N, C-alpha and C positions, 0 to 999 in steps of 0.2 A: 137223778140217782134215786131209786126207791130202796129203803131199808128193808131188809127182811123183817117179817112179823116179830120175831123175838129179839131183834137188834135194838139198842136204845137209839132214840131219835134225838140228834142236836137241836135244840130250839133256841139256841143263842142267835143274836142278830148277827148277820154278817155284814160286811162293808156295803153291800148292795141294798140292805134294808134301812138305810139311813132315813131320817125324816126329810120331808121335802125341803128344798131351798127356802131360806128364811131371809126376809128383809128386815132390817133394823134401822130405824130412824131416831135420831136423838137431838136434844137442844137444850139450851140453858136459858134463864131469864133473870134479870136484875132490875128491882124497882128502886128508884132514887127519890130522895127528899125534895122539898120545895126549891132547894138551891140546885137541883139537877146535878149534883156532884157526889152528895153523900148517899151511898147505898143503904137502903132501909130494910130490904129483904132480898133472898135469892131462892131459886128453885131450878129443878131439873126435870125433864120429862123424855120420856122414850116410848116407842111401840116396836113390837116385833110381830110380824105377820107373814103369811104364806098365802099367795093368791089374794082371795077376798076374805080369808080368815085371819081375824086378829088374835094372837095367842097371848101377848102380854101388852099391858098398857098402863104406864104409871106416871104419877106426878109425885115429886118428892121435894119438900122444904129443905133448905140447906141453911144451918145455923151460922156457920163461920166459912168465909172464903176470902181469898187475897185479891183475886182479879177474875174478870169475866172468863178469860182462858182457862183458869183452873176449873171453874164451873163447867165448861164445855167438855173438858177431859174427864170430870166427875160424872157428867151425864152419860158419856160413852162407857165409862168403866161400870157404873150401875146397870147399864143395858146389858153388857156382855156378861156380867155376873149373873143377872136374871135368866139369861139363856142357859148358861152352864148349871144353874141351880136346878133346872127341870129335871136334869139327868138323862134326858133324851139325847140320843146321838143326833148329831146335825151333819148333813152331807155338805152344806155350803151356807155361808152367812155373807149377806152383802149389806154393807154398812153405808149408810147415808147421812149426811149432816151438812149444815150451812157453814160450819167453821172450818174454812179451808186449811188453815194451819194445824188444826188437830188431825184432820184427815191425812195431810201430807206426813206429820210426825209418826202416826201409827201404822202407816202403810210401809211394810219392810221393802216393798219394791221402789219406793220413792222417799225414803226417811229424810226428814228434816229434824235435827236435833232441838228440842225446846230448850229455852234459854234458862230454865231454873230447874232446881232439884224436884220441886213438887210435881211439876209437869213431867219430867223425865221418869220420876217413880210411877206416875200413873200410866205413861205409855209402856213401861215394862209390865205393869200389872195387867193392862189391856191385852197385850201380846201374850202373856202367860195364859190368860183366861181363854183365849181362842186358840191356844196351841194345838189342841187335840181336833180341831175342826179342820178337815181336809182342805177345803177352799174358803178363803176369806178374802173378800174383795172391799175396796174402799172408794167411795165416789163423793166428791163435794158437789152440792146440789143448791140451787138457788132457794131462797127463803120459801117461795110459792111452793116448791116440791117437798118442803119440810114442814108445811103448815100444821098438820096435826101434832107433831112432836113439839112445835113451837106452842100451840094451844096447850098441850099438856104441861109444859114447863111453866107457862104463865099461871095455870091453875094450881100449881104447887105452892104459890105464895101463901103465907099465913094472914 
């Protein structure tokens, strides 16, 4: 439909103008001391891409954590917050991670309730962060399919 010359033209984005589909990969990493039991540092990493273009790639050191599972949730939470912080509308977000329990817990189609309050709070925060994205899918992948996110997580150690 063409607007008459004197009619205002609506330049707002419509639902059909969303950004392309985004792929998100996340991971966490813990370094242990000589006893192989005492954690000495922790970090998370994630990347967001569409096709061959990487839009976001981050490594973050984490000062305090309780368990590796908490770090995996933290990695995903940091990643979805980074996506929403861009302010761009996203048509679909396809989340990939090698932490199967995290993927199951955040996927509303196959929810598995995490055992502690910190993880439950992070699941709620992740779901809230992606609530305005029309299509969000979750897929557990093997470590080899998550190598870039794993490398980013390892790079975040201080």
